[in-house]
N, C-alpha and C positions, 0 to 999 in steps of 0.2 A: 413553456413548461409551467405546470399549474402552480399557483402560490402554495398550497400544502406541501407539495413535493419540494419546492425551493426552500421553503422553511425548514423541512427536515434536513436537506442537504446542508443548509447554512448551520444548522444545530451541530452538525458533527465535524464542521471544520474548525481548525484551531482557532482559539480566542480567548477570552479572559479568565484569569483566576485571580480571585480577590483574596484579601486577608482581613482577619481580626473582628470576629471569627470568618473564616473563609470557606466557601464552597468551591472545591476543585472542579473545574470543567474540562472536558476533553477538547475544549477549543483552544488549546494551549500554545501551539507553535506560533500562530500569527501575532497572538497577544504578546509573546515574548519579542517578536520581531518589531513590534510597536516601540518597545524600548531601544532595541537596536536603531531603529529609524531616528529616534529622538537623538540617539548618540551619533549618529552620522546622518405469432399467435401463442398464446398462452401456453406455458410449460404444463403438459398434461400428464396426469398420473395413469397407471396401468400399462407403461412400457417395460416389459420384463426382459428385454434383450440383454444378453450377457456378451459384451464384446469379445472378440479373440484377443489373445494375449493377456487376459486378466485371470489371475489365479484366485479361485474362490475355495476356501478350505473350511470357513464356518458360516452359519447363517448370518445375514445382515442384521445387526442390532436395531431394534425399534427406538424411536424417540430420541431423546438426547444421549441415550447410551451409544449411538453411532458415533460420537465424538471421543469415546473412550478407546484408545488405541490397544491392539492386542499386544500382549507382552509374552515372550519376546516378539520383536517386529518381524514380520516375514522377510525372507531374502529377497533381494531384488535390486535392480538399478534405480538411481533417482528418477523419479516420474512414474514408477511402478504404482498402479492402481491398487490399493489395499482392499477397498470396499466401495461400492457405490449403490444407490438406490434413487428412483425418481424423486423429483422436488417439485412439488406444485402447491405452494402456500396459497391461501386466499388472497393475499395481497398481490399475487402475481397477475399481471394483466396484459402481457404480451399478446398481440393479435396475430403476429407473424407464426406461420405454422413451424413448431419447434419443440424440442423436448429438453428439459434441464435436468441434470443429474448432480445429486450431492456426492462429493467424493471425498475419500480419504486416500492420501498418496505419500510416497517415499520422497523425502527431500534430504537436505544436508545441513547439519547444524554448524554454526561457526567454529566448533571444535573438530569439524571434519567427520564427525559420526552421523549415521543415518538417523532421522527424526521424522515423526510423522507430521502431516500437514492437512488441512482441509480445504475446500473451496467448492466451486460450482461450475459445472460444464454445460453450456447451452448449444445444441446442435441443430441446424436448420433441417427441417423435413425434406425428403427427396433424395434422389441418387446424387452423389458427389461428382463434380466435374472431372475430366480427365486430368491427372496429376494431382488430385486430392483438393480438399477444401483449404483455404488459408485458416490460420488460427490467430486470433487476437486475444491478448490478455488486457483485462481492465483492472488497474490497480486502485484501491480505494483509498480514501483520505482517513484522518484520524476519527476514530470512533471509540477509543478507549484502548487499554492494554490487557484486559482480562480475557480469559478463554472464551466468555460468553459474548465477546463484542466483535466477532467475526461477521461480515455480512450474511454468510449463509445462516447464521443463527439469529438474524435479525431481518426478517423477510421484507419489511418496509424499507430496508436499506439495500436490497440485493439487486436493484437496477433492473428488475423484470417488468419494464413498462415501456411503452412506444416512444417516449421522448428521451430515453436514456441512450448512452453510449453503446450499451449492450444490444438494443434494438436497432440502432443505426448501422451498426456492424453487421448484425445478422441479415439485415435487408440487403448487404452487399455480398452474402454469401459466405461470410466468415463463420467458423466455430468460435464461440466466445467463452473464455475461461476467466474465472475471478477468484484469485487466491484470498483466502483468509490471512494469509501470512503466517510464519511460524508463531506458535503459542497463542493464537486467536482462532478459536473453533475448537481444535482438538485440546483435550485436558491434559494435564500433568506436565505441560512445557511452557515455560514462561517467554513472553514476547520481547524480542530484542528491538525495541522501539527505535526507529530511525537508524537502524544499522544497515549499511548499504549491502553488504554481502548477504545478510540474512534475507533481506527483502528480495534481491535478485534471484538467490537460489529457489525461495518459494515461487517466484513468478515464472522462472525458466522451467522449474519441475511440473508446474500445472499445464505448461504448454506441452511438455512431453506426456503428461497424463492424458491429454485430449485424444492421443492415439489409442489409449486403452479403453476409451469410451465410445470413440467414433472411428471405426476402421478407415472411413474416408477421409479422414484428416490428413493434410499433407504436411511438408516440412516448412512451408513458407510461414513466417510469424511476425507480428507486430505488436507493440505494447502501447496502451494509452493508460495514463494516470494522472491524477490531480492531487495536489497538496502532499500528503505523506505518500501518496500514490505516484505523483510527479517525481518525487524523490526516489521511490522503487523504480520506476521507468528508466530514469537516468542510469541508476546502477545495475539494472537489467542488461543495458547496452554495454556498460563497462565490463561486466563478467561473462557475457555471452559467448565470446570466442574462445575464452579459456574454459568455462565450466560446461558449456553446452554447444559443442561444435556441430553437433548434429542438427541444431536448430538454424535454420536460415533466416535469421533476424534481418528484416528489411528496414526497420526504422522504428523510432519511439516518439510519442507525444508526451512531454513533460509539462503539464499545465500547472502554473504557479506552484513549482516545487517547494517543499519545505526548505528554508534557508536561513542562515544566521544562528541557528541553535548552538554551534560550537562556541558562541560567545557567551552563553548564559552562565556558566560557572563563574566567570570573572565579574558579570553584572551583579549576580546575587551576593558575591563575596564583599561587594561595597556595602551591603547592610544599610542602605539608606532608603529615603523615600522612592526613588527611582526603582530600586530593586524590588521593594516590597509586593507589587502586584504580580511578580513573575516568579516567586519562590515556588509555586506548584509546578510550574514548568520544569524546574531544575529537578524536582522529585521524579517527573516522569522520565527525565533524560538519565538520571542515575539509575533508575530501575531498568530501563531499556539497556543501558551500557553494561550493568551488572549481569544482565541475562546473557550478554555476548561475550564479555570479557571477565574472567575471573579475577584480573588484577583491580577491577573497580569493586570496592567493598563498601556497600552503603554504610555498615556500621562504624567504618573508620572515618566516614565523611561527614555523617549527619548526627545532630544531637537527639538525644533520646525522644523528644516530641517530634522532631521531624522525621526520624526513622519510623515511629509508630505510623504517621500520617503516610508515608511512602509505602509501608505494608499494607495499608487499607486501600490504596489506590488500585492494588491488584484485583480486589474483588468489589470495587465500587460499581455503580450503575453505569452502564455504557452510554455514550453520546453525551449525556449530562452528568458528570459526576458529582458526589455529596461529600467528599472528604474535607474535613476542616484542616487548614493549612496553617502552620505557625506564621509569624511574620519573619521577614527576611533576616532579621537580627538573631533569630533561633532556628536558623536552618543548618548552617555549617559548624562543625566542631572548630574551635579555635585552633589554629595551626594545621588544620587539615590538608593534607598533601593532595592537591587537585591534579597532579601530574598525569596519573593513569586515566583519569576522567577526561582531561583535556585531550589526551593523545587519542582516546576511544572516539570521541565526539569529532575531532579534527579529520580523523581517517575516514568518516562517513560524511563528511561535508560535500556538497554538490560539487564545488570547485575542484575537488580531488578525483572525480570521475573522468575517464577519458575514453574514446571510442571512434571507431571509424563509421559506425552505424549513423546515418542521418537522424538528426534530432529536430523536432518541431517544439518552440517553447512558447505556447500561448500565455498572455498575462493580460489581466483586466487592470484597467487603470484606476478602479475604485477599490483596489486591494492594498492593504498595507505592505504587502510584499513586492509591489509594483517596482520601486527603485532598485531594491537589492536583487530581483531576479533579472532586471536589466543589467545590472553589473555581473550577475553570475553567467549570463549569456555571452557578455564580452570576454570574461575569463575563460570560459570554455572554447570560444572561438580562437582565443590566443593560444590555447593548446593544441589547435588544429581540428577541433570537432567540427564536423559539416552540420552546422546549425542555422536554423531560421528563428528569428525572434519575431512573435506576431503579438502586436500591441492592439488592445481593445479598450479605447478610453472609457466606454460605458459599462464594461463589465466588471463584476467583482471577483471573488476569490474562485468562484465556480463559473466556467464559461458555460453557455446554453444557447439555444436557438442557432442563429447563423454562424457564430464563432464555433460552436461545437460541430456543425456541419462542415465548416471550413476543415477542422482537424480531421474529421473522418474521411473527406475527400482527399486530404493529403495522404492518410494512411493507405487508402485505396490505389492512389497512384504509385506509392512505393511498392505495394503488392504487385501491381501490374508491371513493375520494371521501369517505370518512367524515371528518367534521371532527374536529379535535384537540379534545377536550373541555375541556382546561385548559392554560395555558402556564405554563411554570416551576413544575412540580410536582417537590417533593423529598420 
């Protein structure tokens, strides 16, 4: 992986939030976990094909207007493609013969109602094999929570390059989909940050949407994700049988999944020096939880200064935020009832997921999440999850090179129907 790409990837991974005055960064999750640890072919334009099964009722909007959903939403099942257009930004450098499409599709909100979502679908050129092409989702890490922060709206982070998981999966014949997640990309919807159900629904529905873009897509599917995306991969496995029984999910790779965030309210409530660097993390979590659960009310939890900062986070710059965060002592209202927030965060914690789908959990030793994710892996194994924990001492939060190739090889073996040789391997 080239150094510039690595730097860009690192810049959107969870990390530090400072105070006094503070610049909030979208690198928040892992930074929050530091405290926890202390406590314990190029996509080409010009393809005008309209796939079968895609209802086209109006012209496709140009520019960013693409992300403004039609009102009312068109009828259809989850995964129905609302609109699509070729996606070939200058930053795309895939050399594998393929076509990428920007899509808007129907998904399901945490309230059970239809909601629009956006993402990318990349299809290898050439005829599909008998039985159809397998489909793989690549779930992204933390990039922000605003509607402008989806990878499809930030082409430099869309993974359309030859060293990416997208390219490595394309090379093995997969159609590759990349959800922006709910509320990232599409306008007018707020992102339920680190909500397991929302992330799973967005992922499973873009796997379905692949069939509206590529008639050669089959039912076999896998999911790869890192950080926030690793968390999304785990929950996609959890909900697949219930929510999307039409998808034959063969396995998921959850690389360094976001972990430990359910402890942040209690940490910040201490209002001491340990809590101060992580006040911004709590604001992200409160925003995300409130977008998913009406019982979480920021105005009842946060001081006026913290509430104003939380509101600004929705529109701050992606990847590296610029919101000033009050110190930990000025975040939570005195006597604030943290019960609904704690319940919402615990419900989406990684150790609450369970699945019969095989899971590979790669983890870098140079990542602050390393010990916590080894604990998470043991907890999932104790629940009966068919899991392999793969430790790479020299890797950081994002695996690359050989370890990434290991993960893609593991996915291809599951696609081919090879049995998992052993469960709960460490």
